[in-house]
Backbone as JSON Lines, residues from 0, in Angstrom:
{"i":0,"aa":"X","n":[17.0,131.72,-145.69],"ca":[15.76,131.48,-146.42],"c":[16.05,131.72,-147.9]}
{"i":1,"aa":"X","n":[15.62,130.78,-148.7],"ca":[15.89,130.89,-150.12],"c":[14.69,130.38,-150.91]}
{"i":2,"aa":"X","n":[14.53,130.91,-152.08],"ca":[13.49,130.46,-153.0],"c":[14.0,129.17,-153.66]}
{"i":3,"aa":"X","n":[13.38,128.06,-153.32],"ca":[13.83,126.76,-153.8],"c":[13.83,126.64,-155.31]}
{"i":4,"aa":"X","n":[12.8,127.16,-155.96],"ca":[12.73,127.08,-157.42],"c":[13.84,127.91,-158.07]}
{"i":5,"aa":"X","n":[14.12,129.06,-157.5],"ca":[15.2,129.89,-158.02],"c":[16.56,129.19,-157.83]}
{"i":6,"aa":"X","n":[16.72,128.53,-156.69],"ca":[17.95,127.8,-156.44],"c":[18.11,126.66,-157.45]}
{"i":7,"aa":"X","n":[17.04,125.92,-157.68],"ca":[17.08,124.85,-158.67],"c":[17.43,125.38,-160.05]}
{"i":8,"aa":"X","n":[16.77,126.46,-160.44],"ca":[17.0,127.04,-161.77],"c":[18.42,127.56,-161.93]}
{"i":9,"aa":"X","n":[19.03,127.98,-160.82],"ca":[20.39,128.53,-160.89],"c":[21.44,127.46,-161.16]}
{"i":10,"aa":"X","n":[21.15,126.22,-160.75],"ca":[22.13,125.16,-160.89],"c":[23.24,125.21,-159.86]}
{"i":11,"aa":"X","n":[23.18,126.15,-158.93],"ca":[24.21,126.3,-157.9],"c":[24.16,125.11,-156.95]}
{"i":12,"aa":"X","n":[25.33,124.58,-156.62],"ca":[25.44,123.51,-155.65],"c":[25.02,124.04,-154.28]}
{"i":13,"aa":"X","n":[24.34,123.19,-153.51],"ca":[23.85,123.68,-152.22],"c":[23.83,122.58,-151.17]}
{"i":14,"aa":"X","n":[23.79,123.0,-149.93],"ca":[23.53,122.14,-148.78],"c":[22.35,122.78,-148.07]}
{"i":15,"aa":"X","n":[21.33,122.0,-147.75],"ca":[20.11,122.56,-147.17],"c":[19.7,121.84,-145.9]}
{"i":16,"aa":"X","n":[19.28,122.63,-144.92],"ca":[18.72,122.11,-143.68],"c":[17.3,122.63,-143.49]}
{"i":17,"aa":"X","n":[16.99,123.79,-144.05],"ca":[15.67,124.41,-143.95],"c":[15.02,124.35,-145.33]}
{"i":18,"aa":"X","n":[13.74,123.98,-145.35],"ca":[13.05,123.74,-146.61],"c":[11.74,124.49,-146.66]}
{"i":19,"aa":"X","n":[11.39,124.96,-147.84],"ca":[10.05,125.52,-148.04],"c":[9.04,124.4,-147.86]}
{"i":20,"aa":"X","n":[7.92,124.73,-147.28],"ca":[6.78,123.81,-147.15],"c":[7.09,122.55,-146.36]}
{"i":21,"aa":"X","n":[8.0,122.66,-145.37],"ca":[8.26,121.51,-144.52],"c":[6.95,121.03,-143.9]}
{"i":22,"aa":"X","n":[6.75,119.77,-143.74],"ca":[7.65,118.65,-144.02],"c":[7.54,118.1,-145.44]}
{"i":23,"aa":"X","n":[6.68,118.68,-146.27],"ca":[6.58,118.23,-147.66],"c":[7.63,118.97,-148.49]}
{"i":24,"aa":"X","n":[8.81,118.4,-148.57],"ca":[9.91,119.08,-149.26],"c":[9.92,118.71,-150.73]}
{"i":25,"aa":"X","n":[10.43,119.6,-151.54],"ca":[10.48,119.43,-152.99],"c":[11.48,118.33,-153.35]}
{"i":26,"aa":"X","n":[11.01,117.23,-153.95],"ca":[11.92,116.13,-154.3],"c":[13.03,116.54,-155.27]}
{"i":27,"aa":"X","n":[12.73,117.46,-156.19],"ca":[13.76,117.9,-157.14],"c":[14.86,118.67,-156.41]}
{"i":28,"aa":"X","n":[14.47,119.52,-155.46],"ca":[15.46,120.28,-154.7],"c":[16.26,119.35,-153.79]}
{"i":29,"aa":"X","n":[15.59,118.37,-153.21],"ca":[16.28,117.38,-152.38],"c":[17.33,116.64,-153.2]}
{"i":30,"aa":"X","n":[16.97,116.21,-154.38],"ca":[17.91,115.5,-155.25],"c":[19.08,116.4,-155.66]}
{"i":31,"aa":"X","n":[18.82,117.69,-155.83],"ca":[19.84,118.65,-156.26],"c":[20.84,118.97,-155.15]}
{"i":32,"aa":"X","n":[20.39,118.91,-153.9],"ca":[21.25,119.29,-152.78],"c":[22.4,118.3,-152.6]}
{"i":33,"aa":"X","n":[23.59,118.82,-152.43],"ca":[24.76,117.99,-152.16],"c":[24.62,117.34,-150.79]}
{"i":34,"aa":"X","n":[24.19,118.14,-149.82],"ca":[23.91,117.65,-148.47],"c":[22.54,118.15,-148.07]}
{"i":35,"aa":"X","n":[21.75,117.26,-147.47],"ca":[20.39,117.61,-147.07],"c":[20.1,117.01,-145.69]}
{"i":36,"aa":"X","n":[19.58,117.84,-144.8],"ca":[19.2,117.37,-143.47],"c":[17.79,117.87,-143.15]}
{"i":37,"aa":"X","n":[17.1,117.18,-142.24],"ca":[15.7,117.51,-141.95],"c":[15.53,118.6,-140.89]}
{"i":38,"aa":"X","n":[16.12,119.76,-141.13],"ca":[15.99,120.94,-140.27],"c":[16.39,120.61,-138.83]}
{"i":39,"aa":"X","n":[17.58,120.04,-138.69],"ca":[18.08,119.65,-137.37],"c":[19.39,120.36,-137.01]}
{"i":40,"aa":"X","n":[19.73,121.41,-137.73],"ca":[21.01,122.09,-137.48],"c":[21.11,122.59,-136.05]}
{"i":41,"aa":"X","n":[20.01,123.03,-135.46],"ca":[20.03,123.54,-134.09],"c":[19.73,122.48,-133.05]}
{"i":42,"aa":"X","n":[19.72,121.22,-133.44],"ca":[19.34,120.16,-132.52],"c":[20.53,119.65,-131.71]}
{"i":43,"aa":"X","n":[21.11,120.56,-130.95],"ca":[22.14,120.15,-130.01],"c":[21.61,120.41,-128.61]}
{"i":44,"aa":"X","n":[22.14,119.69,-127.66],"ca":[21.73,119.89,-126.26],"c":[21.92,121.35,-125.87]}
{"i":45,"aa":"X","n":[23.07,121.91,-126.21],"ca":[23.36,123.29,-125.83],"c":[22.51,124.29,-126.62]}
{"i":46,"aa":"X","n":[22.24,123.99,-127.89],"ca":[21.41,124.88,-128.69],"c":[20.0,124.99,-128.13]}
{"i":47,"aa":"X","n":[19.43,123.86,-127.78],"ca":[18.07,123.86,-127.19],"c":[18.08,124.53,-125.82]}
{"i":48,"aa":"X","n":[19.11,124.24,-125.01],"ca":[19.2,124.84,-123.68],"c":[19.37,126.36,-123.78]}
{"i":49,"aa":"X","n":[20.2,126.83,-124.71],"ca":[20.4,128.28,-124.87],"c":[19.12,128.96,-125.35]}
{"i":50,"aa":"X","n":[18.39,128.31,-126.26],"ca":[17.13,128.89,-126.71],"c":[16.14,129.0,-125.55]}
{"i":51,"aa":"X","n":[16.09,127.98,-124.71],"ca":[15.22,128.01,-123.54],"c":[15.66,129.11,-122.57]}
{"i":52,"aa":"X","n":[16.97,129.19,-122.33],"ca":[17.5,130.22,-121.42],"c":[17.19,131.63,-121.94]}
{"i":53,"aa":"X","n":[17.29,131.83,-123.25],"ca":[16.99,133.14,-123.83],"c":[15.51,133.48,-123.67]}
{"i":54,"aa":"X","n":[14.62,132.49,-123.84],"ca":[13.19,132.73,-123.66],"c":[12.88,133.05,-122.21]}
{"i":55,"aa":"X","n":[13.5,132.32,-121.28],"ca":[13.31,132.6,-119.85],"c":[13.81,134.0,-119.52]}
{"i":56,"aa":"X","n":[14.97,134.38,-120.04],"ca":[15.54,135.7,-119.77],"c":[14.63,136.8,-120.29]}
{"i":57,"aa":"X","n":[14.08,136.63,-121.48],"ca":[13.17,137.65,-122.04],"c":[11.91,137.77,-121.2]}
{"i":58,"aa":"X","n":[11.33,136.65,-120.82],"ca":[10.12,136.68,-119.98],"c":[10.44,137.28,-118.62]}
{"i":59,"aa":"X","n":[11.59,136.93,-118.05],"ca":[11.98,137.45,-116.74],"c":[12.15,138.97,-116.78]}
{"i":60,"aa":"X","n":[12.76,139.48,-117.87],"ca":[12.9,140.94,-118.0],"c":[11.54,141.6,-118.08]}
{"i":61,"aa":"X","n":[10.67,141.04,-118.89],"ca":[9.34,141.62,-119.09],"c":[8.53,141.58,-117.8]}
{"i":62,"aa":"X","n":[8.64,140.51,-117.05],"ca":[7.84,140.34,-115.83],"c":[8.6,140.75,-114.57]}
{"i":63,"aa":"X","n":[9.81,141.25,-114.77],"ca":[10.67,141.7,-113.67],"c":[10.88,140.59,-112.64]}
{"i":64,"aa":"X","n":[11.26,139.43,-113.13],"ca":[11.54,138.28,-112.27],"c":[13.06,138.13,-112.1]}
{"i":65,"aa":"X","n":[13.5,137.66,-110.96],"ca":[14.95,137.54,-110.69],"c":[15.55,136.25,-111.28]}
{"i":66,"aa":"X","n":[15.55,136.15,-112.59],"ca":[16.07,134.95,-113.24],"c":[17.25,135.23,-114.16]}
{"i":67,"aa":"X","n":[17.93,136.33,-113.94],"ca":[19.08,136.66,-114.78],"c":[20.12,135.55,-114.71]}
{"i":68,"aa":"X","n":[20.63,135.13,-115.85],"ca":[21.66,134.1,-115.91],"c":[21.16,132.67,-115.76]}
{"i":69,"aa":"X","n":[19.84,132.48,-115.72],"ca":[19.3,131.11,-115.59],"c":[19.67,130.28,-116.8]}
{"i":70,"aa":"X","n":[20.0,129.02,-116.56],"ca":[20.32,128.05,-117.61],"c":[19.77,126.71,-117.15]}
{"i":71,"aa":"X","n":[19.19,125.92,-118.03],"ca":[18.62,124.63,-117.61],"c":[19.66,123.77,-116.88]}
{"i":72,"aa":"X","n":[19.41,123.42,-115.64],"ca":[20.42,122.72,-114.85],"c":[20.76,121.33,-115.37]}
{"i":73,"aa":"X","n":[19.86,120.7,-116.12],"ca":[20.13,119.35,-116.61],"c":[20.96,119.34,-117.9]}
{"i":74,"aa":"X","n":[21.23,120.5,-118.47],"ca":[22.0,120.59,-119.72],"c":[23.42,121.07,-119.43]}
{"i":75,"aa":"X","n":[24.37,120.44,-120.1],"ca":[25.75,120.89,-119.97],"c":[25.87,122.27,-120.63]}
{"i":76,"aa":"X","n":[26.57,123.2,-120.0],"ca":[26.73,124.51,-120.63],"c":[27.62,124.42,-121.86]}
{"i":77,"aa":"X","n":[27.45,125.36,-122.79],"ca":[28.33,125.35,-123.97],"c":[29.77,125.59,-123.54]}
{"i":78,"aa":"X","n":[30.68,124.99,-124.27],"ca":[32.11,125.15,-123.97],"c":[32.83,125.51,-125.26]}
{"i":79,"aa":"X","n":[32.62,126.75,-125.74],"ca":[33.27,127.12,-127.0],"c":[34.79,127.11,-126.86]}
{"i":80,"aa":"X","n":[35.43,126.73,-127.95],"ca":[36.89,126.71,-127.98],"c":[37.34,126.98,-129.39]}
{"i":81,"aa":"X","n":[38.52,127.54,-129.55],"ca":[39.04,127.75,-130.91],"c":[39.35,126.41,-131.56]}
{"i":82,"aa":"X","n":[39.17,126.35,-132.84],"ca":[39.47,125.13,-133.58],"c":[40.05,125.52,-134.94]}
{"i":83,"aa":"X","n":[41.03,124.79,-135.38],"ca":[41.64,125.09,-136.68],"c":[40.84,124.4,-137.79]}
{"i":84,"aa":"X","n":[40.97,124.91,-139.0],"ca":[40.29,124.3,-140.14],"c":[40.71,122.84,-140.33]}
{"i":85,"aa":"X","n":[42.02,122.53,-140.31],"ca":[42.42,121.12,-140.45],"c":[41.82,120.22,-139.36]}
{"i":86,"aa":"X","n":[41.78,120.72,-138.13],"ca":[41.19,119.92,-137.04],"c":[39.71,119.7,-137.3]}
{"i":87,"aa":"X","n":[39.01,120.73,-137.74],"ca":[37.59,120.59,-138.05],"c":[37.38,119.54,-139.13]}
{"i":88,"aa":"X","n":[38.16,119.64,-140.19],"ca":[38.01,118.72,-141.33],"c":[38.26,117.27,-140.95]}
{"i":89,"aa":"X","n":[39.18,117.03,-140.04],"ca":[39.52,115.65,-139.7],"c":[38.69,115.09,-138.54]}
{"i":90,"aa":"X","n":[37.96,115.93,-137.83],"ca":[37.28,115.42,-136.63],"c":[35.76,115.62,-136.62]}
{"i":91,"aa":"X","n":[35.22,116.44,-137.48],"ca":[33.78,116.74,-137.42],"c":[32.92,115.5,-137.62]}
{"i":92,"aa":"X","n":[33.38,114.57,-138.43],"ca":[32.61,113.35,-138.68],"c":[32.37,112.52,-137.44]}
{"i":93,"aa":"X","n":[33.24,112.63,-136.45],"ca":[33.03,111.9,-135.19],"c":[31.92,112.55,-134.36]}
{"i":94,"aa":"X","n":[31.69,113.84,-134.56],"ca":[30.65,114.55,-133.8],"c":[29.29,114.44,-134.46]}
{"i":95,"aa":"X","n":[29.26,114.39,-135.78],"ca":[27.99,114.34,-136.5],"c":[28.23,113.76,-137.89]}
{"i":96,"aa":"X","n":[27.56,112.67,-138.19],"ca":[27.71,112.02,-139.49],"c":[26.68,112.61,-140.46]}
{"i":97,"aa":"X","n":[27.04,113.74,-141.06],"ca":[26.11,114.42,-141.95],"c":[25.82,113.6,-143.2]}
{"i":98,"aa":"X","n":[26.78,112.82,-143.64],"ca":[26.55,111.98,-144.83],"c":[25.47,110.94,-144.55]}
{"i":99,"aa":"X","n":[25.46,110.35,-143.36],"ca":[24.42,109.38,-143.01],"c":[23.05,110.06,-142.94]}
{"i":100,"aa":"X","n":[23.01,111.26,-142.38],"ca":[21.75,112.0,-142.3],"c":[21.26,112.35,-143.71]}
{"i":101,"aa":"X","n":[22.17,112.75,-144.57],"ca":[21.86,113.07,-145.96],"c":[21.28,111.86,-146.68]}
{"i":102,"aa":"X","n":[21.95,110.72,-146.54],"ca":[21.46,109.49,-147.19],"c":[20.08,109.11,-146.68]}
{"i":103,"aa":"X","n":[19.87,109.21,-145.38],"ca":[18.57,108.84,-144.8],"c":[17.45,109.73,-145.33]}
{"i":104,"aa":"X","n":[17.68,111.04,-145.39],"ca":[16.64,111.95,-145.87],"c":[16.37,111.72,-147.35]}
{"i":105,"aa":"X","n":[17.41,111.53,-148.13],"ca":[17.22,111.32,-149.56],"c":[16.52,109.99,-149.84]}
{"i":106,"aa":"X","n":[16.76,108.99,-149.01],"ca":[16.12,107.69,-149.2],"c":[14.65,107.72,-148.79]}
{"i":107,"aa":"X","n":[14.31,108.51,-147.77],"ca":[12.94,108.51,-147.26],"c":[12.48,109.92,-146.88]}
{"i":108,"aa":"X","n":[12.33,110.81,-147.86],"ca":[11.92,112.18,-147.54],"c":[10.57,112.25,-146.85]}
{"i":109,"aa":"X","n":[9.73,111.23,-147.04],"ca":[8.43,111.23,-146.37],"c":[8.57,111.06,-144.85]}
{"i":110,"aa":"X","n":[9.77,110.68,-144.38],"ca":[10.03,110.52,-142.96],"c":[10.62,111.78,-142.32]}
{"i":111,"aa":"X","n":[10.54,112.9,-143.03],"ca":[11.13,114.17,-142.57],"c":[10.74,114.47,-141.11]}
{"i":112,"aa":"X","n":[9.45,114.47,-140.8],"ca":[9.0,114.8,-139.43],"c":[9.45,113.75,-138.43]}
{"i":113,"aa":"X","n":[9.39,112.48,-138.8],"ca":[9.82,111.43,-137.89],"c":[11.3,111.58,-137.58]}
{"i":114,"aa":"X","n":[12.11,111.93,-138.6],"ca":[13.55,112.12,-138.38],"c":[13.79,113.25,-137.39]}
{"i":115,"aa":"X","n":[13.02,114.31,-137.51],"ca":[13.15,115.43,-136.56],"c":[12.69,115.03,-135.17]}
{"i":116,"aa":"X","n":[11.53,114.38,-135.1],"ca":[10.96,114.02,-133.81],"c":[11.82,113.03,-133.05]}
{"i":117,"aa":"X","n":[12.49,112.13,-133.75],"ca":[13.28,111.08,-133.11],"c":[14.77,111.4,-133.05]}
{"i":118,"aa":"X","n":[15.14,112.59,-133.48],"ca":[16.56,112.95,-133.52],"c":[17.12,113.07,-132.1]}
{"i":119,"aa":"X","n":[18.21,112.38,-131.83],"ca":[18.86,112.45,-130.51],"c":[19.75,113.69,-130.48]}
{"i":120,"aa":"X","n":[19.48,114.58,-129.55],"ca":[20.3,115.79,-129.46],"c":[21.76,115.41,-129.29]}
{"i":121,"aa":"X","n":[22.62,116.11,-130.0],"ca":[24.05,115.89,-129.92],"c":[24.67,117.02,-129.08]}
{"i":122,"aa":"X","n":[25.88,116.83,-128.67],"ca":[26.63,117.89,-127.97],"c":[27.14,118.86,-129.02]}
{"i":123,"aa":"X","n":[27.24,120.13,-128.68],"ca":[27.83,121.08,-129.61],"c":[29.3,120.73,-129.77]}
{"i":124,"aa":"X","n":[29.76,120.92,-130.97],"ca":[31.11,120.47,-131.31],"c":[32.2,121.43,-130.89]}
{"i":125,"aa":"X","n":[31.99,122.73,-131.08],"ca":[33.0,123.72,-130.67],"c":[32.33,125.02,-130.35]}
């Protein structure tokens, strides 16, 4: 969380996914950002499934239900693996085209909510 006006005044280069006053984002801050996305950083199949599993686990503990270890059966489980910096740099674009997302948001910031609502969940990369 950052103060957008302070960030603008600082002149510091930035990449932003979370914005003050979403979905009405500051056009000056959007223009200033090197990379800008419509708050979709957690929009992976595994990210959404893990968030759901954590909510179920918390409710199960509180209500003393036997749901320990539950995970949405329709979602692939996360498969973390080590990755080198060079591998990340040369392959991340195949997993997520952040430049295309950046261009789309900068071209049509008024579509912020639509971009989020219609975003196709991606697989987690590593």
